[in-house]
C-alpha positions as CSV (number, residue, x, y, z in Angstrom):
1,M,-0.2,-0.2,0.0
2,A,1.0,3.4,-0.9
3,E,2.1,5.7,2.0
4,R,0.0,8.5,1.3
5,Q,-3.1,7.3,-0.7
6,I,-4.1,9.4,-3.5
7,H,-7.0,9.3,-6.4
8,I,-6.8,9.7,-9.7
9,M,-9.8,10.2,-11.7
10,V,-9.5,10.1,-15.3
11,V,-13.0,12.0,-17.1
12,G,-13.3,10.9,-21.0
13,A,-16.2,11.8,-23.5
14,H,-16.7,8.6,-24.5
15,A,-16.1,5.0,-23.3
16,A,-12.7,4.1,-24.2
17,D,-11.2,7.7,-24.5
18,A,-10.3,7.7,-20.7
19,E,-8.5,4.2,-20.8
20,L,-6.7,5.0,-24.5
21,M,-5.5,8.2,-23.4
22,A,-4.4,7.4,-19.5
23,G,-5.1,3.9,-18.8
24,G,-1.5,3.2,-18.4
25,L,-1.6,5.8,-15.8
26,L,-4.7,4.4,-14.1
27,A,-2.7,0.8,-14.1
28,K,0.3,2.3,-12.8
29,Y,-1.5,4.1,-9.9
30,H,-3.3,0.9,-9.0
31,K,-0.3,-1.4,-8.9
32,M,1.4,1.4,-6.4
33,G,-1.8,1.1,-4.0
34,H,-3.4,4.3,-4.9
35,K,-6.8,4.9,-5.5
36,T,-8.4,5.0,-9.3
37,S,-11.3,6.0,-11.1
38,I,-13.0,6.5,-14.6
39,V,-15.9,9.0,-15.3
40,H,-17.6,8.3,-18.7
41,M,-19.8,11.5,-20.1
42,T,-21.2,9.4,-22.7
43,L,-20.9,5.8,-23.8
44,G,-20.1,6.7,-27.7
45,E,-23.1,4.6,-28.5
46,K,-23.5,6.4,-31.8
47,G,-20.3,4.7,-33.2
48,N,-21.6,1.4,-34.6
49,R,-23.2,1.1,-37.9
50,N,-24.5,-2.4,-37.3
51,L,-26.0,-1.6,-33.9
52,T,-28.8,0.7,-32.6
53,P,-27.1,3.3,-30.2
54,D,-29.3,1.6,-27.8
55,E,-27.9,-1.4,-28.5
56,Y,-24.1,-0.1,-28.7
57,A,-24.5,1.6,-25.5
58,R,-25.8,-1.7,-23.7
59,Q,-22.6,-3.2,-25.4
60,K,-20.2,-0.4,-24.5
61,R,-21.1,-0.4,-20.8
62,K,-20.3,-3.7,-20.2
63,E,-16.9,-3.1,-22.3
64,A,-16.4,-0.1,-19.9
65,E,-17.1,-2.0,-16.6
66,A,-14.6,-5.1,-18.2
67,A,-11.5,-2.3,-18.9
68,A,-12.3,-0.6,-15.4
69,K,-12.1,-4.0,-13.6
70,V,-8.7,-4.9,-15.7
71,L,-7.2,-1.2,-14.3
72,G,-8.8,-1.8,-10.8
73,A,-10.6,1.3,-10.9
74,D,-13.6,2.5,-10.0
75,V,-16.3,3.7,-12.9
76,Y,-19.0,6.1,-13.2
77,F,-21.4,6.7,-15.9
78,L,-23.2,9.8,-16.7
79,P,-26.5,10.0,-18.7
80,Y,-25.5,12.1,-21.9
81,K,-25.8,11.1,-25.7
82,D,-23.3,10.7,-27.9
83,A,-22.5,13.8,-30.1
84,E,-24.9,15.9,-27.7
85,L,-23.1,16.4,-24.8
86,P,-23.7,19.9,-23.8
87,N,-21.6,22.3,-22.0
88,D,-23.5,23.8,-19.6
89,D,-24.3,24.2,-15.8
90,E,-26.3,20.8,-15.4
91,A,-23.5,18.5,-16.9
92,A,-20.8,20.6,-14.7
93,Y,-22.8,20.3,-11.7
94,A,-23.3,16.5,-12.5
95,L,-19.5,15.6,-12.5
96,C,-19.1,18.4,-9.6
97,D,-21.4,15.5,-7.8
98,I,-19.1,12.9,-8.7
99,I,-16.0,14.6,-7.7
100,R,-17.7,15.4,-4.3
101,L,-18.7,11.9,-3.9
102,A,-15.0,10.2,-5.1
103,K,-12.8,13.2,-3.6
104,P,-10.1,12.9,-6.6
105,N,-6.8,14.4,-6.0
106,L,-6.0,14.5,-9.7
107,L,-8.4,14.9,-12.3
108,V,-7.4,14.1,-15.8
109,T,-9.3,14.7,-19.0
110,H,-9.3,15.7,-22.9
111,W,-7.6,18.8,-24.2
112,E,-9.8,21.0,-25.6
113,G,-8.2,21.5,-28.7
114,S,-10.3,18.7,-30.7
115,I,-11.8,17.7,-33.7
116,H,-14.6,16.5,-31.8
117,K,-17.1,18.8,-30.1
118,D,-17.5,16.0,-26.9
119,H,-14.0,16.1,-26.4
120,T,-14.0,19.6,-26.1
121,N,-17.0,20.1,-24.4
122,T,-16.1,17.5,-21.7
123,S,-12.5,19.1,-21.0
124,L,-14.3,22.8,-20.7
125,I,-16.9,21.0,-17.8
126,T,-14.0,19.3,-16.1
127,R,-12.7,22.6,-15.5
128,T,-16.0,24.2,-14.5
129,A,-16.7,20.8,-12.4
130,Q,-13.6,21.1,-10.6
131,F,-14.1,24.8,-9.5
132,Y,-17.8,24.1,-8.5
133,A,-16.9,21.0,-6.3
134,A,-14.3,23.0,-4.1
135,L,-16.8,26.1,-3.5
136,P,-18.6,25.7,-0.3
137,T,-20.9,28.4,-0.9
138,I,-22.3,26.0,-3.8
139,Q,-24.8,23.9,-2.0
140,R,-25.3,20.4,-3.1
141,E,-26.1,17.2,-1.5
142,L,-22.8,16.5,-0.4
143,P,-19.8,18.9,1.2
144,A,-17.4,20.6,-1.3
145,H,-14.0,19.1,-2.1
146,G,-11.1,21.0,-3.6
147,C,-9.4,19.0,-6.3
148,W,-6.5,21.3,-7.3
149,G,-4.4,19.0,-9.8
150,L,-5.5,18.9,-13.4
151,A,-3.7,17.4,-16.3
152,Y,-4.7,17.2,-20.3
153,A,-4.1,13.5,-21.5
154,E,-3.1,12.8,-25.4
155,N,-5.9,11.7,-28.0
156,W,-6.0,11.6,-31.4
157,E,-8.7,13.9,-32.1
158,D,-7.5,16.2,-29.4
159,P,-4.3,17.6,-31.3
160,K,-5.0,21.5,-31.5
161,G,-2.5,23.0,-29.4
162,F,-1.5,19.9,-27.2
163,T,2.2,20.3,-26.6
164,P,3.0,17.2,-23.8
165,D,5.5,18.2,-20.8
166,T,5.0,15.4,-18.7
167,Y,5.9,11.8,-19.5
168,V,5.0,8.9,-17.3
169,D,6.8,5.6,-17.6
170,I,4.3,2.8,-18.0
171,S,6.3,0.1,-18.8
172,D,5.9,-2.4,-16.2
173,V,1.7,-2.0,-16.8
174,Y,1.7,-1.7,-20.5
175,N,0.4,-5.1,-20.7
176,T,-2.8,-4.3,-18.8
177,Y,-3.1,-1.1,-20.2
178,I,-3.5,-2.9,-23.8
179,E,-6.0,-5.6,-22.2
180,A,-8.1,-3.2,-20.7
181,A,-8.4,-0.9,-24.1
182,M,-9.0,-4.6,-25.8
183,Q,-12.2,-4.7,-23.8
184,Y,-13.9,-2.5,-26.5
185,E,-14.9,-4.2,-29.7
186,M,-13.7,-0.9,-31.2
187,V,-10.5,-0.8,-30.5
188,S,-9.6,-4.6,-31.8
189,G,-10.6,-3.1,-35.5
190,K,-14.0,-4.9,-35.9
191,I,-16.1,-1.3,-35.6
192,S,-13.9,1.4,-36.6
193,S,-11.6,2.0,-39.6
194,F,-9.4,4.0,-37.1
195,R,-6.7,1.3,-36.3
196,Y,-6.9,2.4,-32.5
197,K,-4.7,-0.6,-31.2
198,D,-2.1,-0.1,-33.4
199,Y,-2.2,3.6,-33.1
200,Y,-1.6,3.9,-29.3
201,E,0.7,0.9,-29.4
202,A,3.0,3.1,-31.5
203,L,2.1,6.1,-29.9
204,T,3.2,4.6,-26.5
205,T,6.5,3.7,-27.9
206,T,7.0,7.2,-29.7
207,R,6.8,8.8,-26.2
208,G,8.9,6.3,-24.6
209,C,11.3,7.1,-27.0
210,L,11.6,10.6,-26.2
211,S,11.3,10.6,-22.6
212,G,13.8,7.5,-22.5
213,F,11.5,4.7,-21.0
214,N,10.4,1.6,-22.8
215,K,6.5,2.9,-22.9
216,A,5.2,6.0,-21.8
217,Q,1.8,8.2,-21.8
218,C,2.7,12.0,-21.8
219,F,0.1,14.5,-20.6
220,M,-0.2,18.3,-20.8
221,M,0.0,20.6,-17.8
222,P,-1.8,23.9,-17.1
223,E,-0.1,26.8,-18.4
224,G,2.8,27.4,-16.1
225,A,3.7,23.8,-14.7
226,L,6.8,22.5,-14.8
227,V,8.1,20.4,-17.7
228,R,8.8,17.0,-16.3
229,K,9.2,13.0,-17.1
230,S,9.2,10.6,-14.2
231,D,8.3,7.4,-13.4
232,R,5.2,8.7,-11.8
233,F,2.9,11.7,-12.1
234,P,4.7,14.9,-10.8
235,G,3.7,15.8,-7.5
236,Y,1.5,12.5,-7.0
């Protein structure tokens, strides 16, 4: 068990986003004895041409639960529709309530410079929810919780302005990361024409080359943070 228990929460726009962009980080911290969790803003249920959104939603939820089990993470689902995620106070308060319930120390989410509006909105919602969750004067069912850490993860659909400055060694949990990602049928190439598995395998290798590790995932800290590479996340 880790000496100082921390909790890393990854917020993804669609089921599979969180696992692909930060699954190695979650697996690493679970192995170190820390607490980890995933929040899916939507299930990404409109991405299958052979199933109705309702049918694919049921499949994606089972896949998300299986992936979370592999990573050792708790998992939370919000009820928003794929491609229809609003950037509004209702969504921010819904995520705020999860933050107050779970009490994470570090939030990891999408970078806002995305080609997908759900990703951009998830990034903006997460920042607002982080702010709301910390304010005691915002009255919700649960008391305020200040989660002051925030980082942006690397996702192939979020490239505009993403400049990695933090590299985390995931070499020892790489197989767990891939196993979790492969719980999703879309990652195996049976649904999407995008080669998710090949892309993220190559990406972790490339980031490892740049940081001196075998396999790595990279993140972008908010403006003003230090550039680092580490066997763990800086400060966590």
